[in-house]
C-alpha positions as CSV (number, residue, x, y, z in Angstrom):
1,X,74.4,-171.0,321.0
2,X,72.0,-168.9,318.9
3,X,69.3,-171.6,319.3
4,X,69.6,-171.6,323.1
5,X,69.4,-167.8,323.1
6,X,66.2,-168.0,321.0
7,X,64.7,-170.6,323.3
8,X,65.6,-168.6,326.4
9,X,64.1,-165.4,324.9
10,X,60.9,-167.3,324.0
11,X,60.6,-168.6,327.5
12,X,61.3,-165.2,329.0
13,X,58.6,-163.7,326.9
14,X,56.2,-166.4,328.1
15,X,57.1,-165.7,331.7
16,X,56.7,-162.0,331.2
17,X,53.2,-162.5,329.6
18,X,52.1,-164.7,332.5
19,X,53.1,-162.1,335.0
20,X,51.6,-159.1,333.1
21,X,48.3,-161.0,332.4
22,X,48.1,-161.6,336.1
23,X,48.5,-157.9,336.8
24,X,51.7,-158.3,338.8
25,X,54.9,-156.2,338.8
26,X,58.3,-158.0,338.8
27,X,58.6,-157.0,342.5
28,X,55.2,-158.4,343.4
29,X,55.9,-161.7,341.7
30,X,59.4,-161.9,343.2
31,X,57.9,-161.5,346.7
32,X,55.2,-164.1,346.0
33,X,57.7,-166.6,344.7
34,X,60.4,-165.8,347.3
35,X,63.1,-164.8,344.8
36,X,64.8,-161.6,343.9
37,X,63.5,-159.0,341.5
38,X,66.7,-159.3,339.5
39,X,66.1,-163.0,339.0
40,X,62.6,-162.3,337.6
41,X,64.1,-159.7,335.2
42,X,66.9,-162.1,334.1
43,X,64.3,-164.9,333.4
44,X,62.2,-162.5,331.4
45,X,65.0,-161.3,329.2
46,X,66.4,-164.8,328.7
47,X,69.7,-164.3,330.5
48,X,68.9,-167.1,333.1
49,X,66.6,-170.1,333.2
50,X,64.8,-170.8,336.5
51,X,66.0,-173.7,338.7
52,X,63.7,-176.7,339.2
53,X,62.6,-175.3,342.5
54,X,61.6,-171.9,341.0
55,X,59.9,-173.6,338.1
56,X,57.7,-175.5,340.6
57,X,56.9,-172.2,342.4
58,X,55.8,-170.6,339.0
59,X,53.7,-173.7,338.4
60,X,52.0,-173.5,341.8
61,X,51.4,-169.8,341.6
62,X,50.0,-169.7,338.1
63,X,48.2,-173.1,338.5
64,X,49.7,-174.6,335.4
65,X,51.8,-177.7,334.9
66,X,55.6,-177.1,334.9
67,X,55.7,-178.6,331.4
68,X,52.9,-176.2,330.2
69,X,55.0,-173.2,331.3
70,X,58.5,-174.3,330.6
71,X,58.4,-176.7,327.7
């Protein structure tokens, strides 16, 4: 359980950095990806992991391979 929490937190930090480096608020990114602001927040603090569909949306928006972002 602790390992999973660390992995999720690391991923969350990575997603947050991508968003901030792009100059977007959580609300702006949520609107662009078609998901809720609360989902963005939960991904960024490591409480949830995006679905495959949302991973693909991140990939398209940030112009990076899914594996580059999520693995």
